C-alpha positions in Angstrom: 0.0 0.0 0.0 1.2 3.5 -0.8 0.7 6.2 1.8 0.5 10.0 1.5 0.4 12.1 4.6 -0.7 15.8 4.7 -1.9 18.4 7.1 1.2 19.5 8.8 2.1 23.2 9.4 3.0 25.8 11.9 0.8 26.4 14.9 1.1 28.1 18.2 1.3 26.2 21.5 -2.2 25.2 22.6 -3.5 25.0 19.0 -4.7 22.1 17.0 -3.9 20.4 13.7 -5.4 17.4 11.9 -3.1 15.2 9.9 -4.5 12.9 7.2 -2.9 9.9 5.5 -4.5 8.5 2.3 -3.8 5.0 1.2 -3.7 3.9 -2.4 -2.7 0.8 -4.4 -4.1 -2.6 -5.2 -4.8 -3.5 -1.6 -7.7 -3.4 0.9 -7.2 -0.5 3.3 -9.3 -2.2 6.0 -6.8 -5.1 6.1 -4.2 -2.8 7.6 -3.4 -1.6 11.1 -2.4 2.0 10.8 -0.1 4.0 12.9 1.4 7.5 13.3 5.0 8.1 14.3 7.1 11.2 14.6 10.8 12.1 14.5 12.2 15.3 16.0 15.5 16.7 15.0 18.4 14.7 16.6 16.0 12.2 18.1 14.9 8.7 17.1 11.6 8.1 15.5 8.9 7.4 18.1 5.5 5.8 18.2 2.6 8.2 18.5 -0.7 6.2 17.9 -2.2 3.2 16.2 -5.6 2.0 15.2 -6.9 -1.4 14.4 -8.3 -2.5 11.0 -11.9 -1.4 11.7 -11.1 1.3 14.2 -12.3 -0.6 17.3 -9.0 -0.4 19.1 -6.6 2.5 19.5 -3.2 2.8 21.2 -1.4 6.0 22.2 2.0 7.0 23.5 1.8 8.3 27.0 3.1 11.7 25.8 0.1 12.3 23.6 -2.7 10.5 25.5 -5.6 12.7 26.1 -4.5 15.3 23.5 -4.3 13.3 20.2 -7.0 11.1 18.6 -6.4 8.6 15.9 -9.3 7.6 13.7 -9.9 6.2 10.3 -12.5 6.2 7.4 -12.1 2.9 5.5 -14.5 4.2 2.9 -12.1 7.0 2.1 -8.9 4.9 2.7 -7.8 7.5 5.1 -6.4 7.6 8.7 -6.4 10.8 10.7 -4.5 12.2 13.6 -6.3 15.0 15.5 -3.8 16.8 17.6 -5.1 19.2 20.2 -3.3 21.2 23.0 -0.1 21.1 21.0 3.1 21.7 22.8 6.5 22.8 21.4 7.8 19.3 22.2 5.3 17.9 19.6 7.4 19.6 16.9 8.5 16.8 14.5 8.1 15.2 11.2 5.0 13.0 11.4 4.8 9.8 9.5 1.9 7.4 8.8 2.5 3.7 8.5 0.6 0.6 7.8 0.9 -3.1 8.2 -1.4 -6.1 8.2 -0.2 -7.2 11.6 0.1 -5.5 15.0 2.6 -6.4 17.7 2.5 -3.3 19.8 4.3 0.0 19.3 7.4 -1.9 18.2 5.6 -3.3 15.2 7.8 -3.3 12.1 5.3 -1.5 9.9 5.9 -2.4 6.2 4.5 0.7 4.5 5.4 4.3 5.3 4.3 7.7 4.0 6.7 10.5 3.2 6.2 12.5 6.4 4.6 15.9 7.1 6.3 18.6 9.2 4.5 19.9 12.4 6.0 22.9 14.1 4.6 24.2 17.4 5.8 27.6 18.4 5.9 28.7 22.0 
């Protein structure tokens, strides 16, 4: 599956952004667990959130729990990340990822989008 992320930008602390990731290709989107990851400058990529194939289950990193919400629309082949109460430490390149299996935040996702920059100013 090919993934295309969008929705990043510059926002002030306390603001909100919604990222979207559209899947394409000769595959069934609803067969994939979907996740969001982020990588800040000089840091390793980290898990942000994941959602099960039909959206019944969601998982979040402790750092974003209560502020971010992952959701999906299988009819539109799209997964979203609603980010509220943004903090400067949320600044990073955000990547969407997909895989047919889920083994927790350390899942080796097989498909990755190109990343979208989120910058939160203080």
